C-alpha positions in Angstrom: 77.0 138.7 50.7 75.3 141.9 49.5 72.7 141.5 46.7 74.5 142.0 43.4 72.0 144.7 42.3 72.5 146.8 45.4 76.3 146.4 45.0 76.2 147.4 41.3 74.3 150.5 41.9 76.5 151.4 44.9 79.5 151.0 42.5 77.8 153.1 39.8 77.0 155.9 42.3 80.6 155.9 43.5 81.8 156.2 39.9 79.2 159.0 39.2 77.8 157.3 36.2 74.5 155.7 35.2 74.2 152.0 34.6 73.3 150.1 31.4 70.7 147.3 31.6 70.2 144.8 28.8 67.1 142.7 28.3 67.2 139.4 26.4 64.7 136.6 26.2 66.1 133.5 27.9 66.3 130.6 25.5 66.3 132.7 22.3 67.5 131.1 20.1 68.6 128.5 22.6 69.6 128.3 26.3 73.1 127.5 25.2 73.1 130.8 23.3 71.9 132.6 26.3 74.8 131.2 28.3 77.2 132.7 25.7 75.3 136.0 25.5 75.3 136.8 29.2 79.1 136.9 29.6 79.5 138.6 26.2 77.1 141.4 27.3 78.9 141.8 30.6 82.2 142.1 28.8 80.6 144.8 26.5 79.8 146.9 29.5 76.4 145.8 30.6 75.9 146.4 34.3 72.7 144.3 34.9 71.0 141.7 32.6 67.3 141.1 32.5 66.3 137.6 31.4 62.8 137.3 30.0 61.1 134.1 31.1 59.5 132.6 27.9 55.7 132.8 28.0 53.1 132.0 25.4 51.0 135.1 26.1 53.3 138.1 26.8 50.7 140.9 26.7 53.1 143.7 27.6 55.5 142.8 24.8 55.7 144.0 21.2 56.1 141.7 18.3 59.9 141.5 18.5 59.8 140.1 22.1 56.7 138.0 21.4 58.5 136.2 18.6 61.6 135.8 20.8 59.5 134.1 23.5 57.9 131.8 20.8 61.4 130.9 19.5 62.6 130.0 23.0 59.5 127.9 23.7 59.9 126.1 20.4 63.5 125.4 21.2 62.5 123.7 24.4 63.1 126.3 27.0 61.5 125.5 30.4 61.8 127.1 33.8 63.7 124.1 35.1 66.2 124.3 32.2 66.5 128.1 32.6 67.6 127.6 36.2 70.1 125.1 35.1 71.5 127.6 32.6 71.7 130.3 35.2 73.7 128.0 37.5 76.1 127.4 34.6 76.3 131.2 33.9 77.2 131.7 37.6 80.3 129.6 37.2 81.7 132.3 34.9 79.9 135.6 35.7 78.8 137.6 38.7 76.7 140.1 36.6 73.4 140.9 38.4 70.5 139.0 36.9 66.9 140.0 37.0 64.1 137.7 35.8 61.5 139.5 33.8 58.3 137.5 33.9 54.5 137.2 34.0 52.7 135.7 36.9 51.2 132.7 35.1 54.4 130.7 34.6 55.3 131.2 38.3 52.0 129.7 39.4 52.3 126.8 37.0 55.7 126.0 38.3 54.7 126.8 41.9 55.1 130.4 43.2 57.2 129.6 46.3 59.2 126.9 44.5 60.0 129.3 41.6 61.4 131.9 44.0 63.4 129.4 46.0 64.9 127.8 43.0 65.6 131.1 41.3 67.5 132.4 44.3 69.4 129.2 44.7 70.4 129.3 41.0 71.9 132.9 41.4 69.1 135.3 40.4 69.3 138.7 42.1 65.9 140.2 41.4 62.5 139.5 39.8 60.1 141.8 37.9 56.6 140.3 37.7 54.9 142.4 35.0 51.3 141.7 36.0 51.5 141.5 39.8 50.2 144.8 41.3 51.3 145.7 44.8 47.8 145.4 46.1 47.8 141.7 45.3 51.1 141.2 47.1 49.8 142.9 50.2 46.6 140.8 50.2 48.4 137.4 49.7 51.1 136.4 52.2 52.4 133.7 49.9 53.5 136.4 47.4 55.9 138.1 49.9 58.8 135.7 50.3 61.3 136.5 47.6 64.3 134.5 49.1 66.5 137.6 49.3 65.8 138.6 45.7 64.9 142.2 44.9 61.3 143.0 43.9 61.6 145.3 40.9 58.5 147.4 40.2 57.2 149.1 37.1 55.9 152.7 36.9 54.3 154.0 33.8 53.8 157.6 32.4 50.1 157.3 33.4 50.8 156.4 37.0 49.4 159.1 39.3 51.6 160.4 42.2 49.6 158.6 44.9 50.0 155.3 43.1 53.7 156.0 42.4 54.2 156.2 46.2 52.4 152.9 46.8 54.4 151.1 44.1 57.7 152.6 45.3 57.1 151.4 48.8 56.6 147.9 47.6 59.8 147.9 45.5 63.4 147.3 46.2 66.5 147.0 44.0 65.4 149.6 41.5 62.3 151.1 39.9 61.8 150.4 36.2 60.1 153.5 34.6 58.4 152.7 31.4 59.0 155.8 29.4 56.0 155.6 27.1 52.6 153.9 26.9 52.0 150.7 25.0 54.1 147.6 24.5 57.8 147.1 24.1 59.6 148.2 20.9 62.1 150.5 19.4 61.2 154.2 18.8 62.6 156.9 16.6 62.0 159.6 19.2 62.0 159.4 23.0 59.4 160.8 25.2 59.8 164.5 26.1 58.6 163.8 29.7 61.3 161.5 30.9 63.3 164.0 33.0 60.1 165.3 34.6 58.7 161.9 35.4 62.0 160.6 36.8 62.1 163.7 39.1 58.5 163.0 40.2 59.3 159.3 41.0 62.4 160.4 43.0 60.0 162.3 45.3 58.7 159.0 46.5 61.8 156.8 46.7 65.5 156.7 47.2 65.8 153.7 44.9 67.6 154.0 41.6 65.4 154.7 38.6 66.0 152.8 35.4 64.3 154.0 32.2 63.4 151.8 29.3 61.1 151.2 26.3 62.1 152.4 22.9 65.8 153.0 23.3 68.0 151.7 20.5 70.9 154.0 19.8 73.9 155.4 21.7 72.5 158.9 21.3 69.2 157.9 22.9 71.0 156.0 25.6 73.1 159.0 26.5 70.0 161.3 26.5 68.2 159.0 28.9 71.3 158.5 31.0 71.6 162.2 31.8 68.3 162.0 33.8 68.2 158.4 35.0 70.2 156.1 37.2 70.2 153.4 34.5 69.2 152.9 30.9 67.3 149.7 29.8 67.5 148.4 26.2 65.6 145.4 25.2 63.8 145.0 21.9 66.6 146.5 19.9 69.0 143.8 21.3 66.4 141.0 20.9 66.0 142.1 17.2 69.7 141.6 16.7 69.6 138.2 18.3 66.8 137.3 15.8 68.8 138.6 12.9 72.0 136.7 13.8 70.5 133.7 15.7 71.9 131.1 13.4 75.4 132.7 13.2 78.3 131.1 14.9 79.4 134.5 16.1 76.0 135.5 17.6 77.3 136.6 21.0 80.1 138.7 19.5 77.8 140.4 17.0 75.2 141.3 19.7 78.0 142.5 22.1 79.4 144.7 19.3 76.0 146.3 18.9 75.5 146.9 22.6 79.0 148.1 23.5 78.6 151.7 22.0 75.3 152.1 23.9 76.8 151.0 27.2 79.7 153.3 26.7 77.5 156.3 25.8 75.4 155.6 28.9 78.4 155.5 31.1 79.6 158.8 29.7 76.2 160.5 30.0 76.9 162.4 33.2 80.7 163.0 32.8 
């Protein structure tokens, strides 16, 4: 069976449209809510879903995602319970799932054990925020991903030589962080997105997903004209925080996401 990420991007290329990727923090406000949110997001047009693994010290995240991780941990989210939720999600959805995580929780759980259990649960890719490619190359135990794709980050400050090194260590897709700093919504997008995506494409044939700061259909469409996929995270997480106690949480979040997904899909038409 082909990896769901590879298949999704192949389908998007065949359709001539960019993809829409949504990030949510797993377990916020509960794992039961996450199990409702994933299929609702898929129905709203989301092509790939990133699930943030709750962690007590998420250094790359802004306050919105930090608070989401705290809520998830306070609600009792653990890695073992997360994998149970993913197995239940897989009974009703085949949407590609990527785990967005820091290295520390993996080592606490057991690096090899984490990857084995994630793959068995139905995870398609993993993005480890604080694991540079040099460390992977130097440590054999970090190389076995159990058929999951190793998603890599490239930043605006990444020089071309390092871009090439990161790209060679990646598969699935490249996540281009469109601005410096931590996650969070922005009023204005970076002016260098098109130039930077073109530079990254010199070093890889992988799809390029662009995220950080996107929160409106107009912004999603603008990014989608230059990227293979658009990533929206903090804006969605903020809506989850606003409606976390509502019975119709999944519907309300999906209603917010759907116009952005539609705008993204139309970006190159």
